[in-house]
N, C-alpha and C positions, 0 to 999 in steps of 0.2 A: 522897933515895930515887932509885934507879936508874930510868932510862927504859925503856919497853917498846918493842920493835920489832914492827911489824905486817908480815906477809907476805901479799900479795894472792893470791887464788886464780886458777887457770888458767881462762881463759874458753873457752866452747864456742860453736860456731855454733848458729843456731836449729835447724837440722836435727838436729844431735847432741843438743841438749836435748830435742827432741820424741821422738826414738828412745829415748833413755835413760828418759824419762818413761813411754813405752809399756811398756817392759820392767819398770819399777817398778810400774806398774798391774797387770801380769800377776802380779807378786810378791804384790800384795795379793789378787788372785784366789786364789792358792795359800793365803794365810793364811786367807781365808774358807773354803776347802775343808777344810783340816785342823783348824781350830779350831771351826768351827760344825758339824762332823760329829756332835757329841754331842747336838745339839738333836733332829733327827729320829730318832736311835737311842737316846734316853733310856730308853724302855720296854724296848728290847732289852738295854740294859746292866743294867737291873733284873733281867731274866731271867738274864743271864749270871752276875751276881754273887749272885743269889738274895737280893736286898735290897729296899729300898723307896725312895720319893722322897727322904726326908730324907738317907739315906746316899749315894745316887747324886748328889744335889745337892752334897753336901760333896765328893764325889770330883771332880765337874765343876769345882768351885771351885778345884781344884788348878791349873787353867789360869791363874787369876788369881794364885795364889801364885807359880807359875813366871814369869808375866809380870812380877811385882814383882822377882824375882831377875834376870831378863833386863834389866830397865830399870836396875837397880843396876850390872850388869856392862857393859851397852852404852854408857852415858854416858861413863865414863872411857875405854873402848876407842875410841869414836868421836873423843873429844877428843885422845887421845894418838896414835892410829893412823888418822887420817882418810883416808889414802890407801889403806887396806885395807878400805873399806866394802863394796866389791863382793865381796871374799873372805868377809867376815863373812856377807853375805846368802847366798852360795852354800853355805857350810858349814851354816848354820842351816836352809836349805831341806832339805838332805839329812838333817839330824838330826831335823827335824820329820816328815819322811816316814817315817823308821825307827820313831819313837815311835808314829806313827799306825797303822802296819801291825801292831804288837804289841798295841795296845789291846784288840781284841775277844777276845783269848785270856786276858785277866785273869779269874781265878776269884774274886778278892776285891777289896773296895773299896779297901783300902790300896794295893795294887799299881796299881789303876786311877788313884788319886789321883797316885801318883808319875809315871806315864807322861804323864798330862795336864799335870802340873807341868813335866815335861821339855819337852813341846811348847810350853807357855807361855813357858818360858825362851828358847827359840829365837825365838818370836814377838816377845818383848820386844826382843831384839837387832836383829832385822830392822826393827822399827818405828823404832827410833832411827836406825839407819844409813840406812834408806831416806828417812825424813823429813828428815834432815840433808842428804842429797844434793839433795832437791827444794828446800830452803831455800837451799842454796848456789848452785845453777845458775839459779834464777829470781829470787832476791833479793826486792825489793819487789813483784814481780808473782807471788808464790808462792801467793796465795789461791786462784785458779782451779785451777792444777795440783795444789794440796794436796787440793782437793775431788775432782778426777778420780782422784788416787792412791787415795783412800779409797773411791771408786766401785768400784774393783776388789774390795774386800772384800765389798760388797753383791752383786756379780756371782757371786763364788765361793759366797757363802752361799745364793743362790737356786738355784744349779746343784746343790749337794750333795744336797738332798732328792730331786732327780730321779735322780741316780746311785744313791742308796741305796734308793729305794722298792721296787724288785723284790726286795731282800734282807731287808726288814723282816718281823718276825713279824706275822701277821694274827690278831687276836682274833676268836673266834667270836661271832655275834650273841647279845646278852644278852636276857632277857625284857623289859627296859626299852627295848630298842632293836630290837625284832623286825622293824621295817619297813626296817631297813638292807638294802641290796642287797650281796650278797657273791658274788664270782666264784669258784665252786667247781670250775670245770673244770680248774684247775691244782693242785688240792689232792690230795695223795697220802698224807697222814697227818694224824693228830690228836695233839697233845701237851698235857700238863697241866703247868703251872708255878705254883709258889707265888710270888705277887708281893704285896707288902704283907701284909695279913692274910687274903686270900681266895684261893681256888683259881680260876684262870682257864684256860679251854680255848682253845687256839690252832689255827686251821685250817691255818696255815702256820708252820713253825718259822723262827726267826731264822737268817739266813745272812750276817750283816753282815761276817764275815771277808773275804768276796769284795769287798764294797763298800769296806771300809777299804784293801784291797790296791790296788784301782783308784785310789783317791785318792792313796795313797802314791806310786805310780808316776808319776802326773801331776805331783805336787809336786816330786819329785826331778828330773824331766826339765828343769825350768826352771833348775836350778842350773848347768847347763852354760853357759848364756849369761853368767852372772856370773863364772864362772871365766875365760871368754874376755875379758870386760871387764877383769878384774883383771890378767891377764898379757899381753894383746896391745893394749890401748888406753891412752891417756894418762889419768891420774887427775885428779880435781878435788877440791879441799878448800877450805873457807872460810878466812876470815882467821884466821891463827894468831898468837897472842901469845907471843913468846918472852921470858921474864923474865930479868933480869940474873942472872948467876951468883952475885951476892952474896946473893940471896934464899935463905933456908933452906927446907927441904922443907915445914915446917909453914906458913911464910908463903905458899908456892905453893899449898898445899891450901886455905888460908883464902881466897885470891884466887879460886880456882875455885868455891868454894861461896858466896862472898859475893854476895848479890843486887845489890849496887852494881856488880859487874862487868858485869852484863847490862843495867843501867839508867843507864849513863853517870855513875856515881858517886852517883846518888840512891838511897841505901839504903832509905829508908822507902817510897818508891814501889815499889821492887823487892820488898820484903817484902809489901806489899799485893797486888801482882799475883800473886805466886807462891802466897800463901796462898789467894787466891780461886780461882786455877786448880787448885790441889790439890783443893779441895772440889768445884769444878765437875766435874773429871774423875772424882772419886770417885763422884759421883751419875750422871754421864752414862754412864760405862761400866757401872755397876751396872744402870741402867735398860735399856741395850742387851741385856745378858746376860739380864736378867729376862724380857723379852718374847721374845727370840729362842730361849731355851731352853725356855720353858714354854707358849708359845701353842699348840703342837700337843697337848701333854698336857692343857691346860685345855679345848681344844675337844673332845677325846675323852672326858675324864672328866666335865665339867659338861654339855656340850651333846650328848653321845652321837654325835659325828661318827664316821664310819668311819675306819680308818687312812689310806685314800687321801685322803679329804676333809681330814683333819687335816694331812697332808703338803701338800695343795694350799693350804690356808690359810697354812701356814708358808712356802710358796713365794711366795704373794701378798705376804706381809710383806717378804720379801727382794727381790722385784722392785721394790716401791715404795721400799724402802731404797736399792737401786742407782740408781733414777731420781732420788731426792732428792739423792744425792751427785753424780751426773753433771750435774744442772742447776746445781750449785754452780760449775761451770766458767764459766757465763754470769752467774749472780747475783753471784758473787764479783768479776766484772770490772766490773759496772755499779752494784752496791749497796755502799755503805761497810760494812766488816765490823762496825762497832758497830750499824748498823741491821739488817744481815742476821741476826746472831745473835739479836737480839730477836724478829724475825719468826719464826724457826725455833722458839724456845722457846715463844712464845705459841701457835703452831700446835700444838705438842705438848701444851701444857697444855689447850687446848680439846678436843683429841681424847681425851685421857685422861678428862676430865670426862664427855664423851659416852659413852665406854666404860663408865664406872662407872654411869651412869644407865640406859643402854639394853641393854648387851651381856650383862648377867647372865642375862637371860631370853630374849633374842631372838637366834636364830641369824643372821638377816639383818643385824642391827646389828653383830654380830661380824665377819661377812664384809665389810661396807661400811667399818667404821671401822679395820680392820686396815691398809688401804691408806694413809690419811693418817697413821696412826701411824708406819709405816715411812718415809714421805716426810719428815715433819718431824723425826723422831728422827735419821735418817741423817746429815745434815750437821752435827750438833752437835759431833762429834768434830773433824773438820777445821776447822770454824769456830773452835773453842776454840784449836787450835794457831795458826791464822792471826791470831786476836785477840791471843794472847800475843806472837807474833812482830812484830805491828804496834806493840806498845807497848814491848817489851824485846827485846834480842838473844837468840835461842834457841840457846844453846850445847848441846853434847851433854849436859852436866850438867843444864841447864834442862829439856830434853826428858825426861831421866830422872826428874826430880823430879815433873813433872806426870803422867807415866805410872805412877809409883809410886802416886799417888792413884787413878788408874784401876784399877790392879791390886787395891788394897785394897778399892775399891768393888765390883768384880766379884765378889770372893771373899765380901765381907760380904753383899751382896744375895742371892747364891745360898744361903748358909747360912741366912739369915733366911726366904726363901721356901720352902726345903725343909722347915723345921720347921713354918711356918705352914700350908703346903699339906697336909702329912701329918696334922697334929693339929687344925687349926681350919677346914678346909674349902677347897674350890676357889676360892671368891670372894676369898680373901686375895690371890690373884694381882692382881685389879683394885684392891683396897684399897692394896696396896703401890705400885702404879703411881701412884695419886693422891698419895701421900706423895712419890714421886720427882718428879712434875710440880711440886708446890708448892715443893720445895727448889730445883729447877733455875730456876724463875722468879725466886725471891728472889735467888739467886746471880748470875744474869745481869743483873738490875737493879743490883746492887751493882758488878759489873764495869763496867757502862756508866757509872755515876757516877764511879768512880775513873779510868777511862780518859779520860773527857771533861774532867775537871779538869786532867789532866796533858798530854794530847795524845799523838799517836803519834810514834814515833821517826823515821819517814820524813817526817812533816809538819815536825818540828823540824829535820831535816836540810835540807829544802828551804828553810826560813826562814833557816837559817844561811847556806846557799849564796847566797840572794838578798841578804842583808846584806853578805856579803863581796864580791859582785859590784858592789853600789852603792858600797862603799868604794873599790874599785879604780877605778871610773869617776870618782869625786870626786878621786882622786889624779892 
């Protein structure tokens, strides 16, 4: 069988690495802005499409469907055209911005689903290209930078409710919520809208078109930086394996998708890692979307929060989310990834149990527990990537595979909660969170067992280097 040739990647100075990482973090801020925009505007989208929670939840799940498509496209693109990652990010930021601006003009759920799927596709490509750049430039030190990268998503997610809040519809006080304080000085009209099965009166009509336009402009502005990176700066790509020309196309494809390619020939270990990671990201992303999209609606519907307080609770979650990811820069540096991921999952599990016990009836419990929920859930995504890269080589296709699991999970969780929330009551939100926490805990324990038995690829590399060094000294 023909030998493979490895081409090393171009190295960057520490300053160049840090600057590039900062711009990638800003890219994740943009992802948070244009993908989490549907959370605070969920009720407004129901108004715009004259539908209900079930239908709009299905439409919002279009982001996950698009994310799946973007992951499928992005993996081969990054593996084949690694030197064009900056261009991919720039084009996808522009595409996501355009799709975002059009969303509030949708009059039906199907078109809304398509536009959100389109935005999700761009997000998927950005995710793979950006994470591959981080893994390439930081190598075995990528755990901390990976957490900081995803910290940007939390930043964008907690900023977006503040940008949108002035443009959201304001529901008039109901008899059940007569003690709510409403600022009526800015009200100039009253409108009635059919939402779900009841007629609801609004003190302020939805003007989310303006909010979506602002977000679109902000997102598109960052693309300029990556066009400059692509055409005026040297490019960096990871090790590329060039197969001998005697290999057939089918053989090349098999080598790309073969788990043994990423696990130094140990196919069974590769299969275990990728199956576990697929299920891990299926549930992790699903839980993220579940809480981020529905916490505002749950607070308003079940606890009778005002729209402003609901947005504030949503912001509390995303601030805690951002803090949790930022601290990953330090925890990832000093705590082994196998231990870190267990701490995060156990913290999320305990928080969900407390939410189920106390937050169904207590407004205060919901306020208090939303913070640790965001804090512990936030780092699970970058920790999953870091855990995977610690044990196997994360190629573009490898990232694609695990992100496909996340995309399917996000779509499935939203379809399920949309149906349960509409027909079985608001508390199904908390019940589904409990199921999420149990599954995540089980999968993380399994990952820890499998990883511990085999060892990390950087640990093995250091052991091999040590043995080789001893052999040289003996000779």
